[in-house]
C-alpha positions as CSV (number, residue, x, y, z in Angstrom):
1,M,-21.5,-36.5,39.2
2,T,-23.3,-39.7,38.9
3,L,-23.1,-42.2,36.0
4,Q,-25.9,-41.7,33.5
5,T,-27.0,-44.0,30.7
6,L,-27.9,-43.5,27.1
7,E,-30.0,-45.7,24.9
8,R,-28.5,-46.8,21.6
9,E,-29.8,-49.0,18.8
10,S,-27.7,-51.8,17.4
11,N,-28.9,-54.2,14.8
12,G,-32.5,-53.2,15.4
13,C,-32.2,-53.8,19.2
14,K,-32.0,-51.2,21.9
15,T,-29.2,-51.3,24.4
16,V,-28.4,-49.0,27.3
17,L,-24.8,-48.0,27.7
18,P,-23.3,-45.7,30.3
19,L,-22.2,-42.3,29.0
20,D,-18.8,-42.7,30.6
21,V,-18.3,-45.8,28.4
22,L,-19.3,-44.1,25.2
23,T,-17.2,-41.0,25.9
24,P,-14.6,-42.2,28.4
25,D,-12.9,-39.8,30.8
26,E,-14.2,-36.7,29.1
27,P,-14.1,-33.4,31.0
28,R,-17.4,-32.4,32.6
29,P,-18.1,-29.7,30.1
30,V,-18.0,-32.3,27.3
31,L,-20.1,-34.7,29.3
32,L,-22.7,-32.0,29.7
33,M,-22.6,-31.2,25.9
34,N,-23.0,-34.9,25.2
35,T,-26.3,-35.1,27.0
36,I,-27.6,-34.4,23.5
37,W,-27.0,-37.5,21.4
38,A,-28.4,-39.4,18.4
39,N,-29.3,-42.8,17.3
40,R,-30.4,-43.9,13.8
41,S,-33.8,-42.4,14.0
42,Q,-33.4,-39.0,15.7
43,V,-31.5,-36.6,18.1
44,H,-32.2,-37.2,21.8
45,D,-32.0,-34.9,24.8
46,D,-31.2,-36.4,28.2
47,L,-31.9,-33.2,30.1
48,T,-35.6,-32.6,29.7
49,T,-36.7,-33.1,33.3
50,V,-35.6,-32.1,36.8
51,S,-35.1,-35.7,37.8
52,A,-32.8,-36.2,34.8
53,L,-30.6,-33.3,35.8
54,R,-30.5,-34.5,39.4
55,D,-29.3,-37.9,38.2
56,F,-26.7,-36.2,36.0
57,L,-25.3,-34.0,38.8
58,G,-26.0,-36.0,41.9
59,V,-27.2,-33.0,43.8
60,P,-30.7,-31.5,44.5
61,V,-32.0,-29.3,41.6
62,D,-35.2,-27.5,40.7
63,Q,-36.9,-26.3,37.5
64,D,-34.8,-23.1,37.5
65,D,-31.6,-25.2,37.6
66,L,-32.8,-27.3,34.7
67,K,-33.3,-24.1,32.6
68,A,-29.9,-22.8,33.6
69,F,-28.0,-26.0,32.8
70,R,-29.8,-26.3,29.4
71,A,-28.7,-22.8,28.6
72,L,-25.2,-23.5,29.7
73,R,-25.1,-26.7,27.6
74,Q,-26.2,-24.9,24.5
75,A,-23.6,-22.3,25.1
76,L,-20.9,-24.9,25.4
77,R,-22.0,-26.7,22.3
78,D,-22.0,-23.4,20.4
79,L,-18.5,-22.6,21.5
80,A,-17.3,-26.2,20.8
81,G,-18.8,-25.9,17.3
82,V,-16.8,-22.7,16.7
83,L,-13.5,-24.1,18.0
84,T,-13.8,-27.3,16.1
85,G,-15.2,-25.8,12.9
86,D,-18.1,-28.2,13.3
87,T,-19.9,-28.6,9.9
88,R,-22.6,-31.0,11.2
89,A,-26.2,-29.9,10.8
90,V,-26.8,-30.0,14.6
91,A,-24.0,-27.5,15.1
92,Q,-25.3,-24.7,12.9
93,N,-27.0,-21.4,13.9
94,R,-24.3,-20.8,16.5
95,D,-24.5,-17.6,18.6
96,L,-21.0,-16.8,19.8
97,E,-21.7,-13.7,21.8
98,R,-24.7,-15.2,23.5
99,A,-22.6,-18.3,24.3
100,V,-19.7,-16.4,25.8
101,A,-22.1,-14.3,28.0
102,E,-23.9,-17.5,29.2
103,V,-20.7,-19.2,30.2
104,N,-19.5,-16.1,32.0
105,R,-22.9,-15.8,33.8
106,A,-22.7,-19.5,34.9
107,A,-19.1,-19.1,36.1
108,K,-20.3,-16.3,38.5
109,S,-23.3,-18.3,39.8
110,A,-21.4,-19.5,42.9
111,R,-18.3,-17.8,44.4
112,Q,-15.4,-20.0,45.5
113,W,-12.3,-19.1,47.4
114,P,-9.3,-21.0,48.8
115,Q,-8.9,-21.8,52.5
116,L,-6.2,-23.3,54.6
117,A,-7.0,-26.3,56.7
118,V,-5.1,-28.3,59.3
119,R,-5.3,-32.0,59.4
120,D,-3.1,-34.1,61.6
121,G,-0.8,-31.1,62.1
122,E,-0.4,-30.7,58.3
123,L,-1.4,-27.6,56.3
124,L,-3.7,-28.4,53.4
125,R,-5.4,-26.4,50.7
126,D,-9.2,-26.4,51.0
127,K,-12.0,-24.3,49.4
128,E,-15.3,-22.8,50.4
129,S,-18.1,-21.6,48.2
130,E,-21.4,-19.8,48.3
131,G,-24.6,-20.8,46.5
132,S,-26.7,-23.9,46.2
133,P,-25.1,-27.3,45.3
134,A,-26.5,-26.9,41.8
135,D,-25.1,-23.4,41.4
136,R,-21.7,-24.6,42.6
137,E,-21.8,-27.4,40.0
138,R,-22.8,-25.0,37.3
139,A,-20.0,-22.5,38.2
140,S,-17.5,-25.3,38.4
141,I,-18.4,-26.8,35.0
142,A,-18.4,-23.3,33.5
143,A,-14.9,-22.6,34.9
144,E,-13.7,-25.9,33.5
145,A,-15.1,-24.9,30.2
146,V,-13.2,-21.6,30.2
147,E,-10.0,-23.6,30.7
148,L,-11.0,-26.2,28.1
149,F,-11.7,-23.6,25.4
150,T,-8.7,-21.3,26.1
151,G,-6.0,-23.6,27.5
152,E,-3.4,-25.6,25.6
153,G,-5.8,-28.6,25.3
154,R,-8.3,-26.6,23.2
155,V,-6.7,-27.9,20.0
156,L,-7.6,-31.5,21.1
157,L,-11.3,-30.8,21.2
158,R,-13.1,-32.6,18.4
159,A,-16.5,-33.1,16.8
160,C,-17.3,-36.7,16.1
161,Y,-18.0,-37.2,12.4
162,A,-19.1,-40.8,12.6
163,P,-22.4,-41.2,10.7
164,G,-25.2,-39.6,12.6
165,C,-23.1,-38.8,15.7
166,V,-23.6,-35.4,17.4
167,L,-21.1,-35.8,20.3
168,Y,-17.8,-34.0,21.1
169,F,-14.7,-35.5,22.6
170,V,-11.1,-34.6,23.6
171,K,-8.5,-36.4,21.5
172,D,-6.5,-38.0,24.4
173,H,-4.6,-40.3,22.1
174,S,-2.9,-39.7,18.8
175,R,-4.8,-42.5,17.1
176,R,-8.2,-41.6,18.5
177,E,-10.5,-40.3,15.8
178,W,-14.0,-41.0,17.1
179,C,-15.9,-40.3,20.4
180,S,-16.3,-44.0,21.1
181,P,-15.5,-47.5,19.8
182,S,-19.1,-47.8,18.6
183,C,-18.7,-44.8,16.3
184,G,-15.4,-46.2,15.0
185,N,-17.2,-49.4,14.2
186,R,-20.0,-47.5,12.3
187,V,-17.4,-45.7,10.2
188,R,-15.7,-48.9,9.3
189,A,-19.1,-50.6,8.5
190,A,-20.0,-47.6,6.3
191,R,-16.8,-47.9,4.4
192,H,-17.2,-51.6,3.9
193,Y,-20.7,-51.1,2.6
194,R,-19.7,-48.5,0.1
195,R,-16.8,-50.6,-1.2
196,N,-19.1,-53.6,-1.7
197,R,-21.5,-51.4,-3.7
198,G,-18.6,-50.4,-5.9
199,G,-18.3,-46.8,-4.7
200,S,-15.6,-45.1,-2.8
201,P,-16.1,-43.9,0.8
202,G,-16.6,-40.2,1.3
203,P,-14.9,-38.2,4.1
204,N,-14.9,-40.1,7.4
205,G,-16.5,-43.1,5.7
206,F,-19.8,-41.5,4.5
207,S,-21.0,-39.0,2.0
């Protein structure tokens, strides 16, 4: 998967930051979910064109692949919303049954099986698969999502409640509360602003 960039606004100026910096080391299902993001003005979608999906995956894709990955992304966001009890406006109107069916459909889009290989006289585990490169990527991300949503790490999945954020993240450190340092900074700035106005900060630093 290639490095993609997101545009953010800071102090009235636009900057472009790599997604892997804003949400470091996230699992691929979370990276796919986070192609929907927000700045101060609106929610943005990074997967609106075939070329954008190709840049995200690093493999050849077509219009049907774009439709399939957008459907998978929505399913993953719906499931993440349920698991995290996400109360943000962007996470409402979830369809759990449709989301489960979509992830299962994606997981079956390319069959994979283990194989033995011999290299320099040593037995190694390899794998083969059927389907296009895009189908294999979709099946792989869906399989990782099944593990993420049902494995022991599911309790670490979080919705980021920084002001205006719509991203998800895996809490990989006990002190991590936000998807990225920039979101943490926004929360602290909001708290500081409210204190200076004589009010008390609401949950997560905003009302």
